[in-house]
C-alpha positions as CSV (number, residue, x, y, z in Angstrom):
1,M,28.7,-29.9,-15.7
2,M,26.1,-32.3,-14.3
3,K,25.7,-36.0,-13.6
4,I,23.2,-38.2,-15.4
5,G,20.7,-37.9,-12.6
6,D,20.8,-34.1,-12.7
7,L,20.4,-34.2,-16.5
8,A,17.5,-36.6,-16.3
9,Q,15.8,-34.3,-13.8
10,R,16.3,-31.2,-15.9
11,A,15.1,-32.9,-19.0
12,G,12.2,-34.7,-17.3
13,L,13.5,-38.1,-18.3
14,K,14.8,-41.2,-16.6
15,P,18.5,-42.0,-16.7
16,S,17.7,-45.1,-18.6
17,A,16.1,-43.0,-21.4
18,I,19.3,-40.9,-21.6
19,R,21.4,-44.0,-21.8
20,F,19.1,-45.3,-24.6
21,Y,19.5,-42.0,-26.5
22,E,23.3,-42.3,-26.1
23,A,23.2,-45.9,-27.4
24,S,21.0,-44.8,-30.3
25,E,23.6,-42.2,-31.2
26,L,21.1,-39.3,-30.7
27,L,23.0,-37.9,-27.7
28,P,26.8,-37.8,-27.4
29,S,28.0,-39.7,-24.4
30,G,28.9,-37.6,-21.4
31,A,32.6,-37.0,-20.7
32,R,33.9,-39.1,-17.8
33,G,35.0,-37.2,-14.7
34,A,37.9,-38.2,-12.5
35,N,35.5,-40.3,-10.4
36,G,34.3,-42.2,-13.5
37,Y,30.8,-40.6,-13.6
38,R,29.5,-39.3,-16.9
39,L,29.3,-35.5,-16.9
40,Y,27.0,-33.5,-19.2
41,T,26.8,-29.9,-20.3
42,E,23.8,-27.7,-20.9
43,A,24.0,-28.7,-24.6
44,A,22.8,-32.1,-23.5
45,V,19.7,-30.7,-21.9
46,E,18.9,-28.8,-25.1
47,R,19.5,-31.9,-27.3
48,L,17.2,-33.9,-25.1
49,R,14.5,-31.2,-25.3
50,L,14.9,-31.2,-29.1
51,I,14.5,-35.0,-29.2
52,Q,11.4,-34.9,-27.0
53,L,9.8,-32.2,-29.2
54,A,10.6,-34.1,-32.4
55,Q,9.1,-37.3,-30.9
56,R,6.0,-35.4,-29.7
57,L,5.6,-34.2,-33.3
58,G,5.8,-37.7,-34.7
59,F,9.3,-37.9,-35.9
60,S,10.9,-41.4,-35.6
61,L,14.3,-41.8,-34.1
62,D,15.6,-43.1,-37.5
63,T,14.5,-39.7,-39.0
64,L,16.3,-37.8,-36.2
65,R,19.5,-39.7,-36.3
66,P,21.0,-38.1,-39.4
67,L,19.8,-34.7,-38.3
68,L,21.5,-35.1,-34.9
69,A,24.8,-36.6,-36.2
70,R,27.4,-36.5,-33.4
71,D,30.0,-34.7,-35.6
72,A,27.6,-32.1,-36.9
73,E,28.2,-28.5,-35.8
74,G,24.6,-27.4,-35.2
75,L,21.6,-28.6,-37.1
76,P,21.7,-28.9,-40.9
77,H,19.0,-26.2,-41.6
78,D,18.1,-27.4,-45.1
79,A,17.7,-31.0,-43.9
80,V,15.6,-29.9,-40.9
81,L,13.3,-27.9,-43.2
82,R,12.9,-30.9,-45.6
83,A,12.1,-33.2,-42.6
84,L,9.5,-30.7,-41.4
85,A,7.9,-30.5,-44.8
86,Q,7.9,-34.2,-45.2
87,R,6.3,-34.7,-41.7
88,R,3.6,-32.1,-42.7
89,A,2.9,-34.1,-45.9
90,E,2.6,-37.3,-43.9
91,I,0.1,-35.6,-41.5
92,Q,-1.9,-34.3,-44.5
93,A,-2.0,-37.8,-46.0
94,L,-3.0,-39.2,-42.7
95,R,-5.7,-36.6,-42.3
96,H,-7.0,-37.4,-45.8
97,A,-7.1,-41.1,-45.0
98,L,-8.9,-40.5,-41.7
99,D,-11.4,-38.2,-43.4
100,A,-12.1,-41.0,-45.9
101,Q,-12.6,-43.5,-43.1
102,E,-14.9,-41.2,-41.3
103,T,-17.0,-40.8,-44.4
104,E,-17.1,-44.6,-44.8
105,L,-18.2,-45.0,-41.2
106,E,-21.0,-42.5,-41.7
107,R,-22.1,-44.3,-44.8
108,L,-22.1,-47.7,-42.9
109,A,-24.0,-46.2,-39.9
110,E,-26.6,-44.8,-42.2
111,A,-27.0,-48.1,-44.1
112,C,-27.3,-50.0,-40.8
113,R,-30.0,-47.6,-39.6
114,T,-31.9,-47.8,-42.9
115,E,-31.7,-51.5,-43.3
116,W,-32.4,-52.4,-39.6
117,A,-35.4,-50.0,-39.5
118,Q,-36.9,-52.1,-42.4
119,G,-36.1,-55.3,-40.5
120,R,-33.3,-56.4,-42.9
121,C,-29.7,-57.3,-42.5
122,V,-27.1,-55.0,-43.9
123,D,-25.7,-56.3,-47.2
124,L,-22.0,-55.7,-46.7
125,G,-21.3,-56.6,-50.3
126,A,-23.4,-53.6,-51.4
127,L,-21.3,-51.4,-49.1
128,A,-18.0,-52.5,-50.6
129,P,-16.2,-49.8,-52.6
130,Q,-16.7,-50.1,-56.3
131,P,-13.7,-51.2,-58.4
132,A,-12.2,-48.2,-60.3
133,A,-13.2,-49.6,-63.7
134,T,-16.9,-49.4,-62.8
135,R,-16.8,-45.9,-61.4
136,P,-17.7,-42.9,-63.6
137,P,-14.6,-41.3,-65.3
138,R,-14.6,-38.3,-62.9
139,Q,-14.4,-40.6,-59.9
140,R,-11.5,-42.6,-61.5
141,R,-9.6,-39.3,-62.1
142,R,-10.2,-38.2,-58.5
143,Q,-9.1,-41.6,-57.2
144,A,-5.9,-41.5,-59.3
145,A,-5.1,-38.1,-57.8
146,G,-5.6,-39.6,-54.3
147,L,-8.9,-37.8,-53.7
148,P,-12.1,-39.4,-52.4
């Protein structure tokens, strides 16, 4: 058994972070010793490491809460696998959005270079994305599928 300061040191956190995780129902409160101090087991260290890993991978505390329910005996494997798959899908969607932004930035930079080299201002209206109705059918299908 260890006090909150020892737990904080082992997990690389501040005691206030541990209290926050307890208040957020992500970490069960430590049992009170005879002296009134909270005492924690090695399981608390592992739980904190799991929380830190999940946060580093972009999981929100709201996503973690049901997976780390206090009364759960171990992690719900199916729910964890679903959460992992969902996070991967979020990352893929974000990657797709970032790739589209990068393409748009490249297009804008090229338009700026071209127009400025000819002594003209960039016509931002000409750079605006075309409405779907004016795009060729293939582009409309790709857009409907979430593709650039």
